[in-house]
C-alpha positions in Angstrom: 0.0 -0.1 0.1 1.4 3.3 -1.0 2.2 6.0 1.8 -0.8 8.4 0.3 -3.2 5.6 0.6 -2.2 4.7 3.3 -2.6 8.0 5.6 -5.9 7.7 4.0 -6.5 4.5 5.2 -5.1 5.5 8.9 -7.1 8.9 9.0 -10.4 7.1 8.6 -9.8 4.7 10.9 -8.7 6.9 13.9 -11.9 9.0 13.1 -14.4 6.2 13.6 -11.9 5.0 16.3 -13.0 8.2 18.3 -16.3 8.2 17.2 -16.5 4.8 19.7 -14.5 6.4 22.4 -16.5 9.6 22.6 -19.9 7.7 22.3 -18.6 5.0 25.2 -17.0 7.9 27.5 -19.9 9.8 27.5 -21.8 6.7 28.9 -19.6 5.5 31.0 -17.8 8.7 32.3 -14.1 7.5 31.4 -11.9 9.0 29.7 -10.2 7.1 26.8 -7.7 8.7 24.6 -6.2 7.6 21.7 -2.1 6.6 22.0 -1.4 5.7 19.1 -1.3 2.4 16.5 -0.2 -0.4 18.2 3.2 -0.3 15.9 4.0 2.9 16.9 3.2 2.3 20.5 4.5 -1.0 20.4 8.0 -1.0 17.7 8.7 -4.8 18.5 5.1 -5.4 16.8 6.1 -4.5 13.0 6.0 -7.6 10.9 4.1 -9.5 14.0 0.4 -10.4 14.8 -0.8 -6.8 16.0 -4.2 -4.8 16.5 -5.1 -1.2 15.0 -4.9 1.0 17.9 -3.7 1.8 21.6 -6.0 3.5 23.8 -5.9 4.9 27.8 -8.2 6.0 29.8 -6.8 9.0 31.6 -8.7 8.2 34.9 -7.1 5.2 35.7 -4.9 4.5 33.0 -6.3 1.6 32.0 -5.2 0.5 28.4 -7.8 -0.9 25.4 -6.8 -2.5 22.6 -9.1 -1.3 19.6 -9.0 -3.1 16.2 -11.1 -2.0 12.9 -12.6 -4.3 10.7 -15.3 -2.7 7.4 -18.6 -4.5 6.6 -18.3 -4.5 3.0 -19.0 -6.8 -0.1 -16.1 -7.4 -1.9 -17.6 -7.5 -5.3 -19.2 -4.2 -5.5 -15.9 -2.4 -3.6 -14.1 -3.5 -6.7 -16.4 -2.1 -9.3 -16.9 0.8 -6.8 -13.2 1.5 -6.8 -13.2 1.2 -10.9 -15.4 3.8 -11.2 -14.0 6.3 -8.7 -10.7 5.4 -10.6 -11.8 6.6 -13.9 -13.8 9.8 -11.8 -9.9 10.6 -10.6 -7.9 10.3 -13.9 -10.6 11.9 -15.6 -10.3 15.2 -13.9 -6.2 14.8 -13.9 -5.6 14.3 -17.1 -8.1 17.5 -17.8 -6.0 19.5 -14.9 -3.0 18.4 -16.8 -3.3 19.6 -20.0 -5.2 22.6 -18.6 -8.2 22.1 -20.8 -11.0 21.9 -17.8 -13.3 25.1 -18.1 -16.4 25.5 -16.2 -17.8 23.0 -13.4 -19.5 19.6 -14.4 -21.4 17.0 -12.4 -20.3 13.6 -13.5 -21.8 9.9 -12.1 -21.9 6.6 -12.2 -24.1 4.2 -11.1 -23.1 0.6 -11.1 -25.3 -2.6 -10.6 -25.2 -4.4 -7.3 -26.2 -7.9 -9.2 -25.3 -7.6 -13.1 -22.7 -7.4 -15.2 -20.1 -4.4 -15.2 -19.2 -3.2 -18.7 -16.2 -1.3 -17.3 -13.2 -4.0 -18.6 -10.0 -2.7 -18.7 -10.8 -1.1 -23.0 -13.6 -0.3 -21.9 -12.6 1.8 -18.9 -10.4 3.5 -21.2 -12.5 4.3 -24.4 -14.9 5.7 -21.5 -12.0 8.2 -19.9 -11.2 9.4 -23.9 -14.4 10.0 -24.4 -15.2 11.9 -21.5 -12.2 14.0 -21.9 -13.0 15.1 -25.5 -16.0 16.0 -24.4 -15.4 17.5 -21.4 -12.6 19.7 -23.6 -15.0 20.8 -26.1 -17.7 21.8 -24.4 -15.4 24.1 -22.2 -14.5 25.8 -25.9 -17.9 26.0 -26.9 -20.2 26.7 -24.5 -21.0 30.1 -23.0 -20.7 31.3 -19.9 -24.5 30.9 -18.9 -25.2 27.9 -20.8 -26.0 24.7 -19.1 -25.8 21.3 -21.3 -26.8 17.6 -20.5 -24.0 15.9 -22.3 -25.3 12.7 -20.5 -26.4 11.6 -24.7 -23.2 12.2 -26.5 -21.1 10.5 -24.0 -23.7 7.2 -24.4 -23.6 8.0 -28.5 -19.9 7.3 -28.4 -19.3 5.2 -26.4 -18.9 0.9 -28.1 -20.9 -0.5 -25.3 -23.5 0.0 -23.4 -24.5 0.4 -19.7 -27.7 -2.0 -18.6 -30.9 -0.3 -17.5 -30.2 -0.8 -14.1 -26.7 1.7 -14.3 -26.6 4.9 -15.4 -24.1 7.4 -16.5 -24.6 11.0 -16.2 -22.4 14.2 -17.5 -23.5 17.8 -16.8 -22.2 21.2 -17.5 -23.2 23.5 -15.1 -21.4 26.7 -16.1 -18.8 28.1 -17.5 -16.8 29.2 -14.1 -13.6 27.7 -12.6 -12.8 24.3 -13.2 -13.7 21.6 -11.5 -16.0 18.3 -12.2 -18.0 17.5 -9.5 -17.8 13.7 -9.1 -20.0 10.6 -7.6 -20.7 6.9 -7.4 -23.5 5.2 -6.3 -24.8 1.8 -6.4 -28.4 0.2 -7.5 -30.3 -2.7 -6.7 -31.7 -3.6 -3.2 -29.8 -5.6 -0.8 -31.2 -8.1 1.9 -30.5 -6.9 5.2 -29.4 -10.2 6.5 -26.4 -12.6 5.8 -26.8 -15.4 3.8 -24.4 -18.7 4.7 -21.7 -17.4 3.0 -21.8 -14.0 4.3 -22.2 -15.7 8.0 -19.1 -17.4 7.0 -17.3 -14.5 5.6 -18.3 -12.7 9.0 -16.9 -15.4 11.2 -13.7 -15.5 9.2 -13.6 -11.7 10.2 -14.5 -11.7 13.5 -12.1 -14.7 14.0 -9.0 -12.8 12.7 -9.5 -9.9 15.2 -9.8 -12.4 17.3 -6.0 -13.4 16.7 -5.2 -10.2 16.6 -6.8 -9.6 19.5 -4.8 -12.2 21.4 -1.6 -10.5 22.4 -2.7 -7.0 24.1 -1.8 -6.4 27.3 -5.0 -4.8 27.7 -8.0 -4.3 30.4 -10.0 -4.5 27.3 -10.2 -5.7 23.8 -12.7 -3.3 21.6 -13.6 -4.6 17.6 -15.1 -1.4 16.1 -16.9 -3.1 13.0 -17.8 -0.2 10.4 -20.7 -0.8 7.9 -19.7 0.6 4.3 -22.6 1.7 1.6 -21.3 -1.6 -0.6 -23.1 -3.9 2.1 -25.8 -2.2 4.1 -26.4 -3.9 7.4 -28.2 -2.8 11.1 -27.0 -3.9 14.6 -29.6 -6.5 15.1 -28.1 -8.4 12.3 -25.0 -7.9 13.6 -26.1 -9.8 17.0 -28.2 -12.4 15.2 -24.7 -13.1 13.5 -22.7 -13.0 16.8 -25.3 -15.8 17.6 -24.9 -17.8 15.3 -20.7 -18.2 14.9 -18.6 -20.0 17.1 -17.9 -18.6 20.5 -14.5 -19.3 20.1 -14.3 -16.9 17.0 -14.7 -13.7 19.5 -13.1 -15.4 23.3 -10.7 -12.7 23.4 -13.0 -9.9 22.3 -14.2 -7.6 25.2 -16.8 -5.2 23.2 -18.0 -4.8 20.1 -19.2 -1.6 18.4 -21.3 -1.0 15.0 -20.5 2.3 12.9 -23.2 3.4 10.4 -22.0 7.0 9.4 -21.6 8.8 13.2 -24.0 6.7 14.9 -22.5 4.2 17.3 -24.4 1.1 18.4 -23.1 -1.0 21.1 -23.1 -4.8 20.2 -24.3 -7.3 22.8 -22.1 -10.5 22.7 -24.4 -13.8 23.2 -22.1 -14.5 26.4 -22.3 -11.2 27.9 -26.6 -10.7 27.4 
């Protein structure tokens, strides 16, 4: 993982861990704070099995080990990452060539269930079409003119998106030089884990359990973060814990679930 991506990941994790600590401190009147990454606090852990974050209660100096895991759908995540990569590359190339004039909105929705046409060849063609269209629109449209360019994109592509997917491109005005980018997912998803997903969930918990077997801490927290690639509710998380082997989470003291900025305390079966 490159340095920039690692820094984004750590920032994202730290923000979510802080949400959990704020929640925990408010309920239990504690003063938990983040000390740092486990390998920063304990350099000897580098290259070894370790957890994510070391926290401390400033009131009693108790240590808390925190492991962060995402609940996601790897296939949808891969599709979404491809979309975001295209969006970023289009804007970067236009800025490099200094041919981006005006404000645009560009979005691609992907079908949760279906086949995506964005293979390597089609991705490159889509980029070329978008860059050419935006460059042309930057020169031709008047300052006050708005334009839906979606039809022109679709017309020039050698492939089609499915009915459950969509691509849109609009020029809003001739001010500035910006593309507002977005990516969405279409199609319904069951809120419950099926048998395959339940097995994946158990493997995720088991891995965290192994990572949390090492700390000499007063409590071990597992923080589960819902991503839009796999919507789930707290009751379904609790139900999943009831269905997996207790040995899968034997080292975990508390589990917290985050959706957006909302934190839920997950009751483990052996503490219910």
